[in-house]
Every structure is written in structure tokens, then in C-alpha cells.
N, C-alpha and C positions, 0 to 999 in steps of 0.2 A: 137307605139304610140295607146294610148288608144281608144278604140270607143267609142260612146257616149250612146251603148248598154251595155258596160262592166259594172258590178255592182259595181266595185271599182272606177269607175268615178263619181258615185252619191253622195248624201251627205248623210252620215250614218242615217238619219231619214227618207230617202225615201227606205232604202233597206228593212227597217223592214217590214213584214205583220202585218194585223191587229191581228192575233193570237200573234205574238212575240209583239207586243206593248200593248197586255194586258199581258203578262206574266210580261215585264219589270214593267207596272205600279202597277200590284199587288204586287210584291215583293217589289218596291221601299217602297209601303204604309204598307208592313207587317215591312220592316227595319225601318221606322221612328216611328211607335208604340212601336217597340220592345226597341229603344233608349227610347221612351217618357217615357214608362213604368219602363225601367231602371234607370232612374234619378229620378224619383217618388221613388221608392225604397231605393236609395241611400240617398236621404233626409229622408224619414219616419223613415230610420234603424238608422242614425246618430242620429235623435232628442229620440229615446227611450234609446239611450246607455248612460252611465256614461260618463263624459268629458275627464276621464283618460285614459279610452280604446278605443276610438273613434275612434284614428288612427289605433290602431291594428285591431276592426274588420272594419275598411275601408279598410283595406290592404287584409282582407281573403275574403273581398265579391268582391272587383276587381280581386284578383285571380283567384277567382272562375270560371271567365269568360273564362278561359284558357280551362277548362274541358268542356263547351260548345262548344267551336271551336272543341275539340275532337270527341264531339258526334255528331257533323253536317258533319264532315271530315267521321266518320264513316258512317252515314248516305248515303252520297253521294257515300261510298267505296261499300256498302253491301249491299242501297237499291236502288240508284236510278243507280248505275252502275252494280247491279245485272242481267245479261242475262235471267237468270229465270222467271224473272219478265214481259219481252218483253217490249213492248208498255207504257205500265202503270207502269214501272219503276217509273217515274218522279210522277205520281200520289200517290203513295205510299210515295213517299218524302215529300209530302205537306202535306199530310194526317199526319204524322210525326209531324209536324209543329202544329197541333192542340190541341195535348199533352200540351206541355208548354201554348200554350193560355188560355186553359182549367184551369190550374194552377192557371195563372196571375189572371182571375177572382174568383178562391176560395180566393187566396189571399188577394185580391181587398177587399170581403165580410167580412173575418175575420180581417182585418187590423183596428187598431184604432188609433185615431188621438194621437199624444204624449201629455202626462200630462200636461208640460210646455206650451204646444199653447193653451190647452184647459181653463188652469189657467190664461193666459193673456188675451184670448178673453174674459172672464168672468171679467177680470178686467177692462178691457175698457169699457164696460157697463156700470161699475159702475163709473168707474173716467174719467172724461173728458181728463184728461192731458196726460193720458197712450193711445198710440195707436201702435197697432199692426204692424208687418213690412209688406212691401209690395214690391213687383219686382219695382216698379220706385225707391223706396228709395236706391236702389242697383246702381243707377247711380247718386246719390246727394252727394255733402258734402265729408267727410271723407270715405266714402263708393265705391266711384267713382274710388279712384287709387286702392283698392285692386280687385274692379271687373275688370277692365282692364288686370290688373297684370294675374289675374285668367283665363280669357278668352285667354289671348295671349299664356299664357304657355299650357294650352289644346288644343289649334288650333296649336300649334307647335308640339305638340305629335301627333295628328290626322293625321296632314300634314306629317310629317314624317314615321308615320307607312303608310298610305295608298298611299302616294305618292312614298317611297322610297322601303320601304319593299315589297308590291303590285304591283305598276305599274311598279317601276323602275326595277325591275329583269327582268320581260316579256320583257320591253322594248329593254332591253339589249338583251337579248336572241334573239328575234327577229331580232335586229341588227347584231347580231353575224351569225344567219340563211343566212340574205341576203348577207352577206361580204363572208361568204363559198362558195354559191352558184354562187355568181359572180364570185368569183376567179376560181372556176372550170369551167367557160363559160358557166354556165346552162342558164344566164339570164343574160339581162342588169342590173346593178345596181340601174338604176333611176326607174326602173319599178317596182314599188312595189306591183299592182294586179298579176303579173306574179309568183312574189316571194309566194304569198298566194295559188295561183292556182297550182304551184308548190310542195308544201309543202302538200298538200290536196291526192297528189297521194301515194297511199300505199305503190308503190316501194322507194319512196323518204322520207317517215316514219321511213319505217325499216333502210333505209340507215343513218338517222339521230340518230336512236337508237343506231346505230353500230358505228357510230362516222364517217363515212366515209363522209358526206359532212361538 
């Protein structure tokens, strides 16, 4: 039975220290703004491209995100995970994030409004019957169905990626570790806290890597 002082018996939000909360909040804000800026660039890029090549250019744009993932992986392996940098390794990792942030600011300064949008704004000022589109219009009339279908398809893709590819494989791995240790009589299969504590021991980590557990 787990004691009241056991960290595993507490809710997750009570385990984090003030410093860990700060890192979580800052990282979450960075991710929110990253996605926000990305969507702005997607919309802006589509507007300046000819209709015929929009699917092609959009595909190239989205496929380029894979290189961003590879760059972040390299930063984690050779910067954050670099033992020569010592305790400041993670700070250098965060500092690298300032480079694309500065690039985003430069792009924002140089980015121009699409010609089609500018012309529509000018016409709407001269002709009362012409109204530029707005976000609420996406949820009205014939646009509502397209909006719901698009959001649903995008949600399926995101949930599948983050839920199955990211969380799912980690959950299955942890379950397999628990079953293996329980089968060897190392712990009670119902004691999740003991699983985590046992796996943190260097000798058990080595055994897991060698396939002994």
C-alpha cells in the first residue's frame, strides 16, 4: 500500500515544483505561439500563390516541418544531451529557440498583405454591397458544413498523431515493463509507484536495455 508521503500517491499537479511549473508554462506558451504563427504563414502563403499551384506549395510547406523535427532532435541530442555543457545544457537548448523566433519577427516585418485582400478592402470601402470575409462567416450558411468537415479531419489527424504515435507507444512500453517486472516477481503488478522507482535504478535500466526484464 502506498503511503501518503509517496509522490506517486499525490495528484500530478502537486508533485511539480515552482521551477517545474515555470518550465511547463513557458514551454506551453512557446508551443501555442509557434502553432499560431505557423497558421498565419499557411494562410498568407496560400493567398500569394496562384490557384493552380496552391496544393503543391502547401504540400511543400507542410512537409518542411519534418526538417524542423529533425533539427529539434539534433539539438536535443548534441546540445541538451551534451555532457560537456554540464548543467547549462538545457539553457543552450532554449537559447537556440531564439533564432527561429528572431526569424519570425523579420518575416513579419517583410510580409505584405495579399494583393487580392488589399483590393477587396478597397472595393468594400467604395461599394457597400461588397463585404470582406470574416471568421464568423465560416460558421454561417454554406460555409458551416465545410468548416465542420475541415476541423473534424484536422482533429482526427492531430489526435491520431499525438494520441497514438506519441502517447500510445509510450503507454504500451510502460505497460510491457510493468508486466515483465511483475512476471519476475520484482513487484506487485498493482503497484505502479514501485514500477517507476524500480526502473529508475541504474542496474534495472541496464537490464532493460539488455532485454533481461
